N, C-alpha and C positions, 0 to 999 in steps of 0.2 A: 139883533145879529142874525136871527133866522131868516129875516127878510132880505138880507144883503149877501149872505154866504150860502152857497148851495149845500144841500145834503150830499153825501158821498156814499156810494155803494160799490165796493170792490168785490167782485165775484171771481173766485179762483178755483180752478180744478187742479188735479194732480195727474201728471203724465198724459196730457192730451196733446196730440200732434197738431201742428199748425194747419194741416190739410183736413182736419176733422171738424170743420165748420162748413156748412153747405155753401156759403158765399165764396169760399176759397176756390180759385180756378182749378185746383187739382183735387178737390174733394171727391170721394167716392160717390157716384151717382145714386147709390142706394141709401146713403146716409141721410137721416131726417133730423134737422136741427132748425125748425122754423122760428123758434124764439130767438136764438142767437143770430140767425140771419136777419131778423127784424131789427135787433139791436144794432147790428153793424150797418144795415142799409139806411137806418134813420139817424146814423151818426157817421163814424169813421172806422174804416177797416185798415189796419196796418199789416199788409201782407208780408212784410219782412220783419216781424216781431221775433225776437230771440231771447232765449235764456242764456245769459252770459256764462253761467256755470251750471250745465244741465243735469243737476240732481237736486233732491228736495231741500236739504239744509242750506247749501250755499246760495241757491236761487232765492230762497226766502230771506236770507240775510241781505242780498242785494235789493230786493223789493222793499223791505221794511226800513232800509236806511238810505235808499237812493244812491248806492255806491256800487262801483265795479268790484268784482271779487278781489282783485289785487289791492284795492283801497281798504277793504275791511279785513284782509289778512287770511281769509279761508277760500281756497281755490279748489276744493274737492269735498267729498262727502265726509264730513267730520263735525260732530257736535262738540262745541267748546263753550266754556264760560264766556260771557260777552257783556260789555258795559258801554254800548254806543252812546255818544253824547246826544245824538238826535235820531229819533225814529219817527216814522210817519204817524203812528197813533199818538205818540207823545207830543208832537208839534200841534196836532189837531186838538188834543185834550187841553193843552195849555192855552189854546186860543178859544176855549169855551165849548168845543164840540163834545157831545156825548159819544163815546167810542165803545163799540161792541165787537167782540171777536167770537165767531161761531164756527166750530169745525177744527180744521187742522192748522196749527201754527208751526210746529216742528222746529222750535228754537230751544236753546239751552240757557239756563236750567228749566226743566219742566215747571210750568205754572208761573214763571216770571211773566209779568204783564206787558212789558215793553211799551208802556203808555196807554194800554187799554184800560178803560174804567171797569170793564167787566168781561169775563171770558166764559164761554161754554165750550169746553175743550175736549176734542177727541182726535188725537194725532194718528190713530189707527182704529181698526175694528176689533181689537183685542187689548188685554192688559189692564192693569190697575191704574188709578188716577185718570179714569176715562169716563167722561160724563155720558157718552153715548152707551157704553157698555152698562153703566149703572142704570140708565133708562130702560135698556132691554130687559134687565133682570127685575127691576122694580115695577115697571109699567106693563110689561108683557109676560112676566113670569118665566122668562127663559132660565133654565136651570143648568145649561151646559157650562163647562168650565170657561170656554171661550165662545159665547153664543154667536158672535159675529163671524167666527171662523170655523164653525162646526162642519162646514162643507168639506174641509180637508184640503183645499186648494192653496198652494203657496202664495204668500203675499208678494213674491217677486218673480213668479213663474209665468210660463206660457200656456198652461192648461186652461181651457175654457169650458164652462158648463153653467147652467142656471144656478142662481143662489137658492139656498135652502129656506131662506126667510121670505115672507111676503114683502112686497115693496114698501108697505107702510111701516115696516120695522127696520128698514135699511138706513145706512148712514146719510145718504143723500136726502131722503125724506125727512129724517130727523133734523138735519141742518135747516131745511126750508121751513119746517114747523117752528123751529126756534126763531128764525128770522121774521116770520109773520107775527109771532107773539111780540117780538121786540118792537116792530113797527107800530103795533097796536098800543103798546104801553110805554113808549119812549117819552122823554120829557119834551113837550111840544114848544117850550119856550126857547130852546136852543137847537141849532142844527146838529145832525148826527153823522157819524162815520160808522158804517156797517161793513165789516170784513166777513164775508160769507165764503167759507173755504171747504170744498168737498175733497174727500179722499179719492173718489172715482174720477177717471177710469183707470187709476193705478191698480195693478193686480192686487188681490186675486181677481181674475177675469170671470166674474160671477154676477151678471145682471139679473134682475127679476126675470122669471121665466117668460113672461109675455114679450120681453124685449129680445131675449135669446131666440125665441121662436120666430120673431119677425125677420131675423137675418140668417138663421142657420141654413135655410133652404134657398137662399137667394144667390145669384151669381155675384160673388164678391171679388174685388180686384185682387189679383195675386201679388205677392211681394215682388218688388223690383230688385234686380241684381246687377250691379255695375260691372263694367269690364275690368275693374281693378279689384273686385271682391274675391275672397276665398271661394274656391269651388269644391263641391261635394259630388261624388259619383252617384250617391244615393243617400236618402235619409238614414242615418245610423240608428240602431236600436239601443235601448238602455240609456237614453238621454237624461241628464240631470234636469229636473223640472225647473230649476233656477238658472239654467245655462244661458249665457249671453251671446255665444257664437255657435249657432246651430242651423241645421237644415231639417225642417219638419216634413212629414209626409202630407199629402194634400188634405186629408181629412182632419188631422190635428191642426193644420193651419186654418182650415175653414172654421173649426170650433173656436180657435183663438180670436180670429177676426170677427166672427159673429158676436162673440161675447164682448169684445172691445167696442164695436160699433153700437151694440145694445146698451152698454153703459153710458156712452156719450149721448145717445138718444134719451135715456132715462133722465140724465142730468137736465137736458134741454126741456123735457116735459115738466120737471119740477121747477125750473126757472119760470116756465110758463104759468105754473100755479101761483108763484109769487107775484108775477106781473098782474095776473087777473085780480088778485086781492088788493094789491097796493099800486095800481096803475097811476092814480092821482099823485101819490107821494113820489113815485119813481119818475114821473114826467118832469118833476122839478128837482131831480137829483142828477149829479154827475155819476154815470155808471161806467165802470171799467170791467171788462171781462178778459181774463188771461189764464195761463197755466204756468206752473213752475218749470216744466220741461215737457218733452214729448216722449214717444215710445217707438222704437225701431220696428216692432211688430213683424219681424221676419225680413224686412228690407235688407238687402246685401248680406243675407244669412246672419243677421244680428237681431238681438232682442234687448229690451230694457233701455236705459238712458246712459248718460255720461259721454256718449259719442258726439263728435262734432258735426255729424251729418244732419241733413235737414229734418229727418223724421224724429231725431232726438233733440236737436237744439232749437228748431223753430217751433213757435207756440202761437195759438190764437191770440189776437190782440185787437180788441174792439173797444171803442169809446163812444158814448152817447152823451151829449151835452143836455143840460136842462132846457126844456122847450122854450122858456122865456128868453133864452139867450139869442134865439133866432139864428143859430149856427147852421151852416149848410148841411144838407143830408147827402148820403151816398158818396162821401169823401173816401178816396182810396190813396194810400201812401205806399210807395215801393222802396222808400229809403229805409235803411236799417234802424230799428229802435230796439230797446231792451228793457228788462225788468227794472233796471236802475232809473228809468225815466218816469216810472209811475209816481214815486213820491214827489219829485219836482212838479209834475203835471198837476197833481191834486192840490199841493200847497199853492201853486200859482192860481189855480181856479178858485181857491178860497181866499185869495187876496193876502196870503201870508208870505213872509220872506222865506226863500229857500236857503237852508244852512250851507255854509261854506264847505262842509264836509261832503256834500252831494257831488258826485261826478256825473249824474244823469242830467238830462235836459227836459225842460217843459215841452210838452207836445201841443200846447194850446195854439201856437201859430198854425199848425197843420189842421187842427180841429176847426179853426175858424176860417180855413181856406186861404190863409195869408202866406203859407209856405208849403213846399212839397217835401220838406225834410229838416232835420235838426243837426245832422252830422254827415260827414262823408263816408266814414268807415267805423264799424263796430268791431270790438275785440272780445272774444270769448275764450274760455279755457276750462280744462278739467284735469286734475291729477289722475293717475291710474287708479282705478277702483277694482274692477274684476281681475286685472293684472297690472302690475306696475308699469309695464311697457305701453300701456294704453294712454299715458299722459299726453295731452294734446293742447294746442292753441289753434284758434281760427280767427280770421279777419274777413269781413265782407262789406262790400259797398252796396249790397242789394242786387247787383248784377252778377258779380263774380264772388266766389268764396275760395280762400286759400287756407289750407290745413297743414300743420306741421306737428308731427309726433315727436315729443321731446327726447325720448329714449332711443328710438330707432332712426330718427332723421327722415322718416318717410314723409313725402309731401303729396298733396292733392291740390288740384285747381279745377273748379267747375264753373261753367257758364250757366247760372241759374235761370236766366231768361230762356235760353235755348234748350236747356237740359235740367228741368226742375227736379228730376228724380236722381240727379247725380249719377247717371249711368256711364258717362264718358269722361275719364280723367284726362284733362289736358296736360297734366304733368307727365303723361306717358307718351305724348306725341312728339313728332319731329319739331325741333326748335323750342322745346319745352323750357330750356334754361332762360331764354329771352323772355318768355311769358312769366316765369316764376320770379325773376329778379326784382321787378318793382314791388311784388307782393312780399317778398322777403324783407325788403326795406321798410315797408309799412309795418310789418310785425316787429321788426327791430325797434322802431320808434316806440311801440307800446311796451317793449320789454327792457328798454334801457334803464339802468339803475336798480333793477330787481335784484334782491339779495341772492337768488338762486344762480345768477350768472348765465342766463339763457343766451346772452349775446355779449360780444366784446366790443360792440358798437359798429362793427363792420360786417359781421356775419353771425348767423345763428350757431350756437354751440350745442351739439348733441350730447346727451348723456349726463347733463347736470341734474342734481337732485330735484325732483318735482314731487313734493308731498302735499297733502291736503291743507296743512297749516303752514303758512310761510315762516321762514326763519325769523326769529325775533318777535314773534306774535305775542302780544299782550292784550288782555280782554278790552282795555279801553283805548288801545292805540289805533290811529289811522295812519296808513302808509301813504307817503307823499308821491304816489305815482299817478300818471295820467293827468 
């Protein structure tokens, strides 16, 4: 079996923007990600990779079951009991794969394995039932109540500063150490599936000092602000460190961005450490790199995730085939793909049937150079999180993106090729209704039959209830949409 089925390595970060990989055309020039760039350049880069529900829990549900948010019943940030019939790890384990989870899983209930043979779990850098925190206390003798968070920076905030721990005691380093040990001591008679899942660059924005120092005095790109965004006369004082709609002063923004880029750079170096030790194994593995969602990082005066805009919804999406496949290199794909496509892609690559519950598509035709896409339009959504009126839907064909806010009815339309930073809202221009009409119809097709009543079949209906858990949700139920 090990000779005919590839090993699989799924590397996932948390809250990494799609433009924070050096290969991306819109990446900051100062950002260093040589190892990720190599992975993408020696395989395929999907420049329109999206999180269909851009916050931690729903994004990971989609990835782990190959389903759109509406199909698994959770369309916002909400932990719920869950009994999916098919999971990525479960299907691989049943097929004889050794399945290992290292890092952040963030599914309910805590410690449920979802098909993994073994887990080394740390969903955060604090708290009980946390293997990383136990390691800090036992291996390094840290006596703080919350040793991973003793710097005092919020786990959802915009404040940036160096971490108080040395890099060899941080979560990213811990994950890679565990991954290296797994590869050295795995069962050599069967193929393996390794899910390596980092917490970084999710806040707290606290990279090791060397990485903070690398960026803090550099000329960093300033946030972009669209002609549609809320305006501030000046940065206000007394801001909530967890605020999601804010305008920072120049120095606070420099600190936040230096810390964020430093964390991405730290992850990349640690992936490089893994590659150096295990290059032979990895050369015959299917490697996928992505993130659960992005980070607004001050763009359009917004921070955090759940927003439908590019900085929040678009994620890095790189796939490298085993070298023995002879797959083409430097493949680029501009058609929309999502986290729901990862499970079908992996199962297809392993010669396994894709369960009928999956709404995602296998990306192997793109990886092999046989196709330039697997769908015309991708749909995403998120219920209101920081405020109920933020509930939204988006649809994109990779060229344009249409956004509809369910509670206010506000619409946006962006030309992503001409305006990748979403600076100019076509919904505000002359003749906008003619431009918006076909996109409304596309969204209506995705929303028909939904229990919330977002559409009557002819138009979008503003103000319908839009909660994180869909009406009629049951832990084992699949919704027959899409």
